[in-house]
N, CA, C and O atoms as a GROMACS GRO file, in nm:
protein
  528
    1LEU      N    1  -2.392  -2.085   0.107
    1LEU     CA    2  -2.316  -1.962   0.118
    1LEU      C    3  -2.327  -1.878  -0.008
    1LEU      O    4  -2.306  -1.756  -0.003
    2SER      N    5  -2.360  -1.939  -0.119
    2SER     CA    6  -2.363  -1.865  -0.245
    2SER      C    7  -2.468  -1.754  -0.245
    2SER      O    8  -2.456  -1.658  -0.320
    3ARG      N    9  -2.571  -1.768  -0.162
    3ARG     CA   10  -2.675  -1.663  -0.158
    3ARG      C   11  -2.638  -1.548  -0.065
    3ARG      O   12  -2.705  -1.444  -0.065
    4LEU      N   13  -2.534  -1.565   0.015
    4LEU     CA   14  -2.493  -1.462   0.110
    4LEU      C   15  -2.378  -1.379   0.057
    4LEU      O   16  -2.291  -1.430  -0.014
    5ASN      N   17  -2.378  -1.252   0.090
    5ASN     CA   18  -2.265  -1.165   0.058
    5ASN      C   19  -2.156  -1.182   0.163
    5ASN      O   20  -2.185  -1.197   0.281
    6THR      N   21  -2.032  -1.179   0.119
    6THR     CA   22  -1.923  -1.184   0.215
    6THR      C   23  -1.915  -1.048   0.284
    6THR      O   24  -1.938  -0.944   0.222
    7ILE      N   25  -1.882  -1.049   0.412
    7ILE     CA   26  -1.866  -0.923   0.485
    7ILE      C   27  -1.719  -0.890   0.507
    7ILE      O   28  -1.685  -0.781   0.553
    8TRP      N   29  -1.632  -0.987   0.474
    8TRP     CA   30  -1.489  -0.965   0.493
    8TRP      C   31  -1.412  -1.074   0.419
    8TRP      O   32  -1.460  -1.186   0.406
    9LYS      N   33  -1.294  -1.039   0.372
    9LYS     CA   34  -1.202  -1.137   0.314
    9LYS      C   35  -1.062  -1.101   0.359
    9LYS      O   36  -1.022  -0.985   0.352
   10GLY      N   37  -0.987  -1.200   0.406
   10GLY     CA   38  -0.852  -1.176   0.453
   10GLY      C   39  -0.788  -1.306   0.496
   10GLY      O   40  -0.832  -1.415   0.459
   11PHE      N   41  -0.682  -1.294   0.576
   11PHE     CA   42  -0.609  -1.410   0.625
   11PHE      C   43  -0.647  -1.442   0.769
   11PHE      O   44  -0.676  -1.353   0.848
   12ILE      N   45  -0.645  -1.570   0.801
   12ILE     CA   46  -0.644  -1.616   0.939
   12ILE      C   47  -0.508  -1.682   0.957
   12ILE      O   48  -0.467  -1.765   0.876
   13ASN      N   49  -0.439  -1.643   1.064
   13ASN     CA   50  -0.304  -1.692   1.086
   13ASN      C   51  -0.285  -1.734   1.231
   13ASN      O   52  -0.309  -1.657   1.323
   14MET      N   53  -0.243  -1.858   1.249
   14MET     CA   54  -0.198  -1.904   1.379
   14MET      C   55  -0.060  -1.962   1.357
   14MET      O   56  -0.043  -2.067   1.295
   15GLN      N   57   0.039  -1.891   1.410
   15GLN     CA   58   0.178  -1.927   1.387
   15GLN      C   59   0.203  -2.073   1.418
   15GLN      O   60   0.158  -2.124   1.520
   16SER      N   61   0.273  -2.140   1.331
   16SER     CA   62   0.311  -2.281   1.338
   16SER      C   63   0.193  -2.378   1.327
   16SER      O   64   0.212  -2.499   1.344
   17VAL      N   65   0.071  -2.327   1.299
   17VAL     CA   66  -0.043  -2.416   1.280
   17VAL      C   67  -0.097  -2.401   1.137
   17VAL      O   68  -0.100  -2.498   1.061
   18ALA      N   69  -0.140  -2.280   1.100
   18ALA     CA   70  -0.199  -2.260   0.968
   18ALA      C   71  -0.211  -2.111   0.936
   18ALA      O   72  -0.227  -2.027   1.025
   19LYS      N   73  -0.204  -2.081   0.807
   19LYS     CA   74  -0.235  -1.948   0.756
   19LYS      C   75  -0.306  -1.968   0.624
   19LYS      O   76  -0.258  -2.042   0.538
   20PHE      N   77  -0.421  -1.902   0.608
   20PHE     CA   78  -0.497  -1.920   0.485
   20PHE      C   79  -0.586  -1.799   0.459
   20PHE      O   80  -0.614  -1.720   0.549
   21VAL      N   81  -0.629  -1.789   0.334
   21VAL     CA   82  -0.722  -1.684   0.294
   21VAL      C   83  -0.862  -1.735   0.320
   21VAL      O   84  -0.895  -1.849   0.286
   22THR      N   85  -0.944  -1.652   0.379
   22THR     CA   86  -1.080  -1.691   0.413
   22THR      C   87  -1.178  -1.579   0.384
   22THR      O   88  -1.139  -1.463   0.369
   23LYS      N   89  -1.302  -1.616   0.378
   23LYS     CA   90  -1.411  -1.519   0.364
   23LYS      C   91  -1.501  -1.534   0.486
   23LYS      O   92  -1.518  -1.643   0.539
   24ALA      N   93  -1.559  -1.423   0.528
   24ALA     CA   94  -1.652  -1.425   0.641
   24ALA      C   95  -1.792  -1.395   0.590
   24ALA      O   96  -1.813  -1.306   0.508
   25TYR      N   97  -1.887  -1.471   0.640
   25TYR     CA   98  -2.027  -1.457   0.603
   25TYR      C   99  -2.110  -1.427   0.727
   25TYR      O  100  -2.079  -1.477   0.835
   26PRO      N  101  -2.216  -1.347   0.713
   26PRO     CA  102  -2.299  -1.313   0.829
   26PRO      C  103  -2.383  -1.433   0.875
   26PRO      O  104  -2.433  -1.510   0.794
   27VAL      N  105  -2.396  -1.446   1.006
   27VAL     CA  106  -2.482  -1.549   1.064
   27VAL      C  107  -2.589  -1.484   1.151
   27VAL      O  108  -2.708  -1.504   1.129
   28SER      N  109  -2.546  -1.405   1.250
   28SER     CA  110  -2.641  -1.346   1.343
   28SER      C  111  -2.582  -1.219   1.405
   28SER      O  112  -2.462  -1.213   1.432
   29GLY      N  113  -2.667  -1.120   1.426
   29GLY     CA  114  -2.623  -0.998   1.491
   29GLY      C  115  -2.605  -0.883   1.393
   29GLY      O  116  -2.650  -0.889   1.279
   30CYS      N  117  -2.538  -0.780   1.440
   30CYS     CA  118  -2.515  -0.658   1.362
   30CYS      C  119  -2.375  -0.663   1.301
   30CYS      O  120  -2.278  -0.692   1.370
   31PHE      N  121  -2.366  -0.634   1.172
   31PHE     CA  122  -2.239  -0.645   1.101
   31PHE      C  123  -2.189  -0.510   1.050
   31PHE      O  124  -2.099  -0.504   0.966
   32ASP      N  125  -2.247  -0.401   1.101
   32ASP     CA  126  -2.217  -0.267   1.049
   32ASP      C  127  -2.069  -0.234   1.047
   32ASP      O  128  -2.019  -0.180   0.949
   33TYR      N  129  -1.997  -0.266   1.153
   33TYR     CA  130  -1.857  -0.225   1.164
   33TYR      C  131  -1.757  -0.336   1.130
   33TYR      O  132  -1.638  -0.309   1.117
   34LEU      N  133  -1.804  -0.458   1.115
   34LEU     CA  134  -1.711  -0.570   1.099
   34LEU      C  135  -1.622  -0.557   0.977
   34LEU      O  136  -1.502  -0.582   0.986
   35SER      N  137  -1.678  -0.519   0.863
   35SER     CA  138  -1.596  -0.514   0.743
   35SER      C  139  -1.483  -0.414   0.755
   35SER      O  140  -1.375  -0.434   0.698
   36GLU      N  141  -1.505  -0.305   0.829
   36GLU     CA  142  -1.398  -0.207   0.847
   36GLU      C  143  -1.310  -0.238   0.968
   36GLU      O  144  -1.192  -0.201   0.968
   37ASP      N  145  -1.363  -0.305   1.069
   37ASP     CA  146  -1.286  -0.329   1.191
   37ASP      C  147  -1.205  -0.458   1.192
   37ASP      O  148  -1.108  -0.470   1.267
   38LEU      N  149  -1.242  -0.554   1.109
   38LEU     CA  150  -1.161  -0.675   1.104
   38LEU      C  151  -1.032  -0.643   1.028
   38LEU      O  152  -1.037  -0.584   0.920
   39PRO      N  153  -0.917  -0.681   1.084
   39PRO     CA  154  -0.789  -0.650   1.019
   39PRO      C  155  -0.769  -0.736   0.894
   39PRO      O  156  -0.842  -0.833   0.872
   40ASP      N  157  -0.672  -0.700   0.813
   40ASP     CA  158  -0.641  -0.779   0.693
   40ASP      C  159  -0.602  -0.922   0.729
   40ASP      O  160  -0.634  -1.016   0.657
   41THR      N  161  -0.533  -0.937   0.842
   41THR     CA  162  -0.496  -1.068   0.892
   41THR      C  163  -0.544  -1.082   1.036
   41THR      O  164  -0.509  -1.001   1.122
   42ILE      N  165  -0.623  -1.184   1.060
   42ILE     CA  166  -0.668  -1.216   1.196
   42ILE      C  167  -0.564  -1.310   1.256
   42ILE      O  168  -0.543  -1.420   1.206
   43HIS      N  169  -0.499  -1.265   1.362
   43HIS     CA  170  -0.396  -1.345   1.429
   43HIS      C  171  -0.457  -1.418   1.548
   43HIS      O  172  -0.514  -1.356   1.638
   44ILE      N  173  -0.444  -1.550   1.548
   44ILE     CA  174  -0.491  -1.630   1.660
   44ILE      C  175  -0.380  -1.632   1.764
   44ILE      O  176  -0.269  -1.680   1.738
   45GLY      N  177  -0.409  -1.580   1.882
   45GLY     CA  178  -0.307  -1.567   1.986
   45GLY      C  179  -0.298  -1.685   2.079
   45GLY      O  180  -0.199  -1.699   2.151
   46GLY      N  181  -0.400  -1.771   2.080
   46GLY     CA  182  -0.395  -1.884   2.171
   46GLY      C  183  -0.526  -1.959   2.176
   46GLY      O  184  -0.613  -1.944   2.089
   47ARG      N  185  -0.538  -2.041   2.281
   47ARG     CA  186  -0.656  -2.126   2.300
   47ARG      C  187  -0.726  -2.086   2.428
   47ARG      O  188  -0.666  -2.029   2.519
   48ILE      N  189  -0.855  -2.117   2.433
   48ILE     CA  190  -0.935  -2.088   2.552
   48ILE      C  191  -1.035  -2.201   2.571
   48ILE      O  192  -1.080  -2.262   2.474
   49SER      N  193  -1.069  -2.229   2.694
   49SER     CA  194  -1.164  -2.338   2.721
   49SER      C  195  -1.305  -2.293   2.682
   49SER      O  196  -1.342  -2.177   2.701
   50PRO      N  197  -1.384  -2.386   2.628
   50PRO     CA  198  -1.522  -2.352   2.592
   50PRO      C  199  -1.602  -2.301   2.711
   50PRO      O  200  -1.684  -2.210   2.695
   51LYS      N  201  -1.581  -2.357   2.831
   51LYS     CA  202  -1.656  -2.312   2.949
   51LYS      C  203  -1.635  -2.163   2.974
   51LYS      O  204  -1.730  -2.091   3.005
   52THR      N  205  -1.512  -2.117   2.961
   52THR     CA  206  -1.482  -1.975   2.982
   52THR      C  207  -1.558  -1.889   2.881
   52THR      O  208  -1.615  -1.786   2.916
   53VAL      N  209  -1.558  -1.933   2.755
   53VAL     CA  210  -1.629  -1.858   2.650
   53VAL      C  211  -1.778  -1.859   2.676
   53VAL      O  212  -1.843  -1.755   2.664
   54TRP      N  213  -1.836  -1.974   2.710
   54TRP     CA  214  -1.981  -1.981   2.732
   54TRP      C  215  -2.023  -1.899   2.853
   54TRP      O  216  -2.130  -1.837   2.851
   55ASP      N  217  -1.943  -1.897   2.958
   55ASP     CA  218  -1.974  -1.811   3.073
   55ASP      C  219  -1.975  -1.664   3.030
   55ASP      O  220  -2.065  -1.589   3.068
   56TYR      N  221  -1.876  -1.625   2.952
   56TYR     CA  222  -1.866  -1.487   2.903
   56TYR      C  223  -1.983  -1.454   2.811
   56TYR      O  224  -2.042  -1.346   2.824
   57VAL      N  225  -2.018  -1.543   2.720
   57VAL     CA  226  -2.130  -1.520   2.628
   57VAL      C  227  -2.261  -1.505   2.706
   57VAL      O  228  -2.344  -1.421   2.673
   58GLY      N  229  -2.278  -1.586   2.810
   58GLY     CA  230  -2.398  -1.575   2.893
   58GLY      C  231  -2.411  -1.437   2.956
   58GLY      O  232  -2.519  -1.379   2.958
   59LYS      N  233  -2.300  -1.384   3.006
   59LYS     CA  234  -2.301  -1.249   3.065
   59LYS      C  235  -2.324  -1.143   2.958
   59LYS      O  236  -2.395  -1.046   2.980
   60LEU      N  237  -2.264  -1.163   2.843
   60LEU     CA  238  -2.275  -1.069   2.732
   60LEU      C  239  -2.420  -1.058   2.683
   60LEU      O  240  -2.468  -0.948   2.655
   61LYS      N  241  -2.487  -1.172   2.673
   61LYS     CA  242  -2.625  -1.172   2.623
   61LYS      C  243  -2.721  -1.101   2.717
   61LYS      O  244  -2.826  -1.053   2.674
   62SER      N  245  -2.687  -1.094   2.846
   62SER     CA  246  -2.775  -1.026   2.940
   62SER      C  247  -2.743  -0.876   2.951
   62SER      O  248  -2.812  -0.802   3.021
   63SER      N  249  -2.638  -0.832   2.883
   63SER     CA  250  -2.598  -0.691   2.886
   63SER      C  251  -2.673  -0.612   2.778
   63SER      O  252  -2.686  -0.657   2.664
   64ILE      N  253  -2.721  -0.496   2.815
   64ILE     CA  254  -2.791  -0.409   2.720
   64ILE      C  255  -2.692  -0.335   2.631
   64ILE      O  256  -2.725  -0.304   2.516
   65SER      N  257  -2.575  -0.307   2.681
   65SER     CA  258  -2.479  -0.223   2.607
   65SER      C  259  -2.385  -0.303   2.515
   65SER      O  260  -2.304  -0.243   2.445
   66LYS      N  261  -2.394  -0.434   2.514
   66LYS     CA  262  -2.304  -0.517   2.434
   66LYS      C  263  -2.384  -0.595   2.329
   66LYS      O  264  -2.501  -0.626   2.349
   67GLU      N  265  -2.317  -0.626   2.218
   67GLU     CA  266  -2.379  -0.704   2.111
   67GLU      C  267  -2.298  -0.828   2.084
   67GLU      O  268  -2.175  -0.828   2.096
   68LEU      N  269  -2.366  -0.933   2.045
   68LEU     CA  270  -2.302  -1.057   2.006
   68LEU      C  271  -2.322  -1.074   1.856
   68LEU      O  272  -2.436  -1.078   1.808
   69CYS      N  273  -2.213  -1.084   1.783
   69CYS     CA  274  -2.217  -1.106   1.638
   69CYS      C  275  -2.158  -1.241   1.607
   69CYS      O  276  -2.055  -1.279   1.664
   70LEU      N  277  -2.221  -1.313   1.518
   70LEU     CA  278  -2.168  -1.442   1.475
   70LEU      C  279  -2.141  -1.436   1.326
   70LEU      O  280  -2.226  -1.396   1.247
   71ILE      N  281  -2.020  -1.478   1.290
   71ILE     CA  282  -1.985  -1.488   1.149
   71ILE      C  283  -1.930  -1.627   1.123
   71ILE      O  284  -1.881  -1.695   1.214
   72ARG      N  285  -1.939  -1.666   1.000
   72ARG     CA  286  -1.888  -1.798   0.960
   72ARG      C  287  -1.770  -1.776   0.866
   72ARG      O  288  -1.781  -1.703   0.767
   73PHE      N  289  -1.660  -1.840   0.896
   73PHE     CA  290  -1.545  -1.835   0.808
   73PHE      C  291  -1.547  -1.956   0.716
   73PHE      O  292  -1.582  -2.067   0.758
   74HIS      N  293  -1.510  -1.933   0.593
   74HIS     CA  294  -1.504  -2.040   0.495
   74HIS      C  295  -1.379  -2.017   0.410
   74HIS      O  296  -1.349  -1.902   0.377
   75PRO      N  297  -1.306  -2.124   0.374
   75PRO     CA  298  -1.186  -2.102   0.292
   75PRO      C  299  -1.222  -2.029   0.162
   75PRO      O  300  -1.326  -2.056   0.102
   76ALA      N  301  -1.136  -1.936   0.121
   76ALA     CA  302  -1.165  -1.855   0.002
   76ALA      C  303  -1.158  -1.937  -0.126
   76ALA      O  304  -1.229  -1.907  -0.222
   77THR      N  305  -1.073  -2.039  -0.128
   77THR     CA  306  -1.059  -2.124  -0.246
   77THR      C  307  -1.042  -2.269  -0.202
   77THR      O  308  -1.020  -2.296  -0.084
   78GLU      N  309  -1.051  -2.359  -0.296
   78GLU     CA  310  -1.029  -2.500  -0.264
   78GLU      C  311  -0.887  -2.525  -0.214
   78GLU      O  312  -0.865  -2.611  -0.129
   79GLU      N  313  -0.791  -2.449  -0.266
   79GLU     CA  314  -0.651  -2.465  -0.224
   79GLU      C  315  -0.632  -2.430  -0.077
   79GLU      O  316  -0.541  -2.482  -0.012
   80GLU      N  317  -0.716  -2.342  -0.025
   80GLU     CA  318  -0.704  -2.298   0.114
   80GLU      C  319  -0.766  -2.398   0.213
   80GLU      O  320  -0.747  -2.385   0.334
   81GLU      N  321  -0.839  -2.497   0.161
   81GLU     CA  322  -0.910  -2.590   0.249
   81GLU      C  323  -0.818  -2.672   0.339
   81GLU      O  324  -0.853  -2.701   0.454
   82VAL      N  325  -0.701  -2.708   0.290
   82VAL     CA  326  -0.610  -2.790   0.370
   82VAL      C  327  -0.569  -2.717   0.497
   82VAL      O  328  -0.572  -2.774   0.606
   83ALA      N  329  -0.530  -2.590   0.483
   83ALA     CA  330  -0.491  -2.511   0.600
   83ALA      C  331  -0.611  -2.485   0.691
   83ALA      O  332  -0.598  -2.487   0.813
   84TYR      N  333  -0.727  -2.460   0.632
   84TYR     CA  334  -0.851  -2.438   0.707
   84TYR      C  335  -0.881  -2.560   0.794
   84TYR      O  336  -0.910  -2.546   0.912
   85ILE      N  337  -0.873  -2.678   0.734
   85ILE     CA  338  -0.901  -2.803   0.807
   85ILE      C  339  -0.794  -2.827   0.914
   85ILE      O  340  -0.825  -2.879   1.021
   86SER      N  341  -0.670  -2.790   0.886
   86SER     CA  342  -0.563  -2.804   0.986
   86SER      C  343  -0.593  -2.722   1.111
   86SER      O  344  -0.576  -2.769   1.223
   87LEU      N  345  -0.638  -2.598   1.090
   87LEU     CA  346  -0.671  -2.513   1.205
   87LEU      C  347  -0.792  -2.568   1.280
   87LEU      O  348  -0.792  -2.574   1.403
   88TYR      N  349  -0.894  -2.610   1.207
   88TYR     CA  350  -1.012  -2.671   1.270
   88TYR      C  351  -0.970  -2.792   1.352
   88TYR      O  352  -1.010  -2.806   1.468
   89SER      N  353  -0.889  -2.880   1.294
   89SER     CA  354  -0.845  -3.002   1.362
   89SER      C  355  -0.764  -2.971   1.487
   89SER      O  356  -0.776  -3.040   1.589
   90TYR      N  357  -0.681  -2.868   1.478
   90TYR     CA  358  -0.599  -2.827   1.592
   90TYR      C  359  -0.686  -2.795   1.713
   90TYR      O  360  -0.662  -2.845   1.823
   91PHE      N  361  -0.788  -2.711   1.692
   91PHE     CA  362  -0.875  -2.673   1.804
   91PHE      C  363  -0.968  -2.786   1.845
   91PHE      O  364  -0.988  -2.812   1.964
   92SER      N  365  -1.025  -2.854   1.748
   92SER     CA  366  -1.121  -2.960   1.777
   92SER      C  367  -1.056  -3.074   1.856
   92SER      O  368  -1.116  -3.124   1.951
   93SER      N  369  -0.936  -3.114   1.818
   93SER     CA  370  -0.869  -3.226   1.886
   93SER      C  371  -0.829  -3.191   2.029
   93SER      O  372  -0.812  -3.280   2.112
   94ARG      N  373  -0.814  -3.063   2.058
   94ARG     CA  374  -0.776  -3.018   2.192
   94ARG      C  375  -0.896  -2.975   2.276
   94ARG      O  376  -0.882  -2.945   2.395
   95GLY      N  377  -1.014  -2.973   2.215
   95GLY     CA  378  -1.133  -2.930   2.288
   95GLY      C  379  -1.125  -2.784   2.330
   95GLY      O  380  -1.170  -2.747   2.439
   96ARG      N  381  -1.068  -2.702   2.244
   96ARG     CA  382  -1.050  -2.560   2.275
   96ARG      C  383  -1.103  -2.472   2.162
   96ARG      O  384  -1.125  -2.518   2.050
   97PHE      N  385  -1.124  -2.344   2.194
   97PHE     CA  386  -1.160  -2.242   2.097
   97PHE      C  387  -1.038  -2.154   2.075
   97PHE      O  388  -0.945  -2.154   2.156
   98GLY      N  389  -1.038  -2.080   1.965
   98GLY     CA  390  -0.929  -1.989   1.936
   98GLY      C  391  -0.959  -1.849   1.989
   98GLY      O  392  -1.074  -1.805   1.988
   99VAL      N  393  -0.855  -1.780   2.034
   99VAL     CA  394  -0.867  -1.642   2.080
   99VAL      C  395  -0.793  -1.553   1.982
   99VAL      O  396  -0.674  -1.574   1.955
  100VAL      N  397  -0.863  -1.454   1.929
  100VAL     CA  398  -0.800  -1.361   1.835
  100VAL      C  399  -0.723  -1.256   1.914
  100VAL      O  400  -0.774  -1.197   2.008
  101ALA      N  401  -0.598  -1.236   1.872
  101ALA     CA  402  -0.509  -1.146   1.945
  101ALA      C  403  -0.523  -0.999   1.903
  101ALA      O  404  -0.499  -0.910   1.985
  102ASN      N  405  -0.560  -0.974   1.780
  102ASN     CA  406  -0.562  -0.836   1.732
  102ASN      C  407  -0.704  -0.788   1.703
  102ASN      O  408  -0.745  -0.776   1.588
  103THR      N  409  -0.778  -0.760   1.809
  103THR     CA  410  -0.912  -0.705   1.792
  103THR      C  411  -0.902  -0.555   1.770
  103THR      O  412  -0.795  -0.496   1.781
  104ASN      N  413  -1.016  -0.493   1.739
  104ASN     CA  414  -1.016  -0.354   1.700
  104ASN      C  415  -1.114  -0.274   1.784
  104ASN      O  416  -1.168  -0.323   1.883
  105ARG      N  417  -1.135  -0.151   1.744
  105ARG     CA  418  -1.215  -0.054   1.818
  105ARG      C  419  -1.354  -0.105   1.859
  105ARG      O  420  -1.389  -0.102   1.977
  106HIS      N  421  -1.431  -0.152   1.764
  106HIS     CA  422  -1.568  -0.195   1.793
  106HIS      C  423  -1.576  -0.341   1.838
  106HIS      O  424  -1.680  -0.385   1.888
  107ILE      N  425  -1.469  -0.416   1.820
  107ILE     CA  426  -1.467  -0.558   1.854
  107ILE      C  427  -1.388  -0.576   1.982
  107ILE      O  428  -1.266  -0.558   1.986
  108LYS      N  429  -1.460  -0.612   2.089
  108LYS     CA  430  -1.391  -0.629   2.217
  108LYS      C  431  -1.321  -0.764   2.223
  108LYS      O  432  -1.203  -0.772   2.258
  109ASP      N  433  -1.393  -0.870   2.190
  109ASP     CA  434  -1.338  -1.006   2.194
  109ASP      C  435  -1.383  -1.081   2.071
  109ASP      O  436  -1.494  -1.062   2.022
  110LEU      N  437  -1.296  -1.167   2.021
  110LEU     CA  438  -1.328  -1.248   1.904
  110LEU      C  439  -1.274  -1.388   1.927
  110LEU      O  440  -1.156  -1.407   1.954
  111TYR      N  441  -1.362  -1.486   1.915
  111TYR     CA  442  -1.326  -1.626   1.936
  111TYR      C  443  -1.358  -1.707   1.812
  111TYR      O  444  -1.456  -1.680   1.743
  112LEU      N  445  -1.276  -1.806   1.783
  112LEU     CA  446  -1.304  -1.902   1.678
  112LEU      C  447  -1.356  -2.029   1.744
  112LEU      O  448  -1.290  -2.086   1.830
  113ILE      N  449  -1.475  -2.070   1.705
  113ILE     CA  450  -1.538  -2.188   1.763
  113ILE      C  451  -1.542  -2.296   1.655
  113ILE      O  452  -1.614  -2.281   1.556
  114PRO      N  453  -1.467  -2.404   1.672
  114PRO     CA  454  -1.465  -2.508   1.569
  114PRO      C  455  -1.592  -2.593   1.573
  114PRO      O  456  -1.617  -2.664   1.670
  115LEU      N  457  -1.671  -2.584   1.467
  115LEU     CA  458  -1.792  -2.666   1.456
  115LEU      C  459  -1.785  -2.746   1.327
  115LEU      O  460  -1.758  -2.690   1.220
  116SER      N  461  -1.809  -2.875   1.336
  116SER     CA  462  -1.815  -2.956   1.214
  116SER      C  463  -1.955  -2.942   1.155
  116SER      O  464  -2.045  -2.886   1.219
  117THR      N  465  -1.973  -2.991   1.035
  117THR     CA  466  -2.105  -2.983   0.972
  117THR      C  467  -2.208  -3.067   1.047
  117THR      O  468  -2.328  -3.045   1.032
  118LYS      N  469  -2.161  -3.161   1.127
  118LYS     CA  470  -2.253  -3.248   1.202
  118LYS      C  471  -2.283  -3.197   1.342
  118LYS      O  472  -2.376  -3.246   1.407
  119ASP      N  473  -2.206  -3.100   1.389
  119ASP     CA  474  -2.227  -3.047   1.524
  119ASP      C  475  -2.352  -2.960   1.530
  119ASP      O  476  -2.378  -2.882   1.439
  120PRO      N  477  -2.429  -2.975   1.638
  120PRO     CA  478  -2.542  -2.883   1.654
  120PRO      C  479  -2.489  -2.744   1.691
  120PRO      O  480  -2.380  -2.730   1.746
  121ILE      N  481  -2.568  -2.642   1.661
  121ILE     CA  482  -2.532  -2.506   1.700
  121ILE      C  483  -2.540  -2.499   1.852
  121ILE      O  484  -2.643  -2.536   1.909
  122PRO      N  485  -2.435  -2.452   1.919
  122PRO     CA  486  -2.441  -2.440   2.066
  122PRO      C  487  -2.559  -2.353   2.109
  122PRO      O  488  -2.581  -2.245   2.054
  123SER      N  489  -2.633  -2.400   2.208
  123SER     CA  490  -2.754  -2.330   2.252
  123SER      C  491  -2.725  -2.189   2.300
  123SER      O  492  -2.811  -2.101   2.291
  124LYS      N  493  -2.604  -2.165   2.352
  124LYS     CA  494  -2.568  -2.030   2.401
  124LYS      C  495  -2.566  -1.928   2.287
  124LYS      O  496  -2.573  -1.808   2.313
  125LEU      N  497  -2.556  -1.974   2.161
  125LEU     CA  498  -2.550  -1.883   2.047
  125LEU      C  499  -2.687  -1.858   1.986
  125LEU      O  500  -2.702  -1.771   1.900
  126LEU      N  501  -2.786  -1.933   2.031
  126LEU     CA  502  -2.921  -1.919   1.976
  126LEU      C  503  -3.004  -1.824   2.060
  126LEU      O  504  -2.971  -1.807   2.177
  127PRO      N  505  -3.107  -1.760   2.012
  127PRO     CA  506  -3.157  -1.770   1.874
  127PRO      C  507  -3.076  -1.679   1.782
  127PRO      O  508  -3.015  -1.582   1.826
  128PHE      N  509  -3.075  -1.714   1.654
  128PHE     CA  510  -3.008  -1.631   1.554
  128PHE      C  511  -3.096  -1.513   1.519
  128PHE      O  512  -3.219  -1.525   1.510
  129GLU      N  513  -3.032  -1.400   1.500
  129GLU     CA  514  -3.101  -1.280   1.452
  129GLU      C  515  -3.027  -1.238   1.326
  129GLU      O  516  -2.943  -1.148   1.331
  130GLY      N  517  -3.058  -1.301   1.216
  130GLY     CA  518  -2.990  -1.274   1.090
  130GLY      C  519  -3.010  -1.389   0.995
  130GLY      O  520  -3.104  -1.466   1.011
  131PRO      N  521  -2.924  -1.402   0.894
  131PRO     CA  522  -2.943  -1.504   0.792
  131PRO      C  523  -2.924  -1.648   0.840
  131PRO      O  524  -2.968  -1.741   0.774
  132GLY      N  525  -2.859  -1.666   0.955
  132GLY     CA  526  -2.844  -1.800   1.013
  132GLY      C  527  -2.742  -1.887   0.946
  132GLY      O  528  -2.722  -2.001   0.987
   0.00000   0.00000   0.00000
């Protein structure tokens, strides 16, 4: 991550689970509007099944008028890692993804997908068009 520029820094908050400062790094897609459109605090509104997200992503990738952007969140400091891991564990243990409640003008839907360092990149997200 040290070679990549952050595209956003702010809070991720899921009430009664975790709140922490995080940085977002580019992975794939167009990031032109993300730094201005992501709010200061990203509020997680709930959980969603992976199947629902993958079905939606499949439709999105076949659309000419829509774009898929992938970003990676990383705790801003070592102190933030505990809350970061708590949120990851919350979704991972339930087999669910997070749904962001406060999206903006250019961002229609935003999901948090918990991936460990050992997990393969889901095939629905490949190929990457960006720093990866």
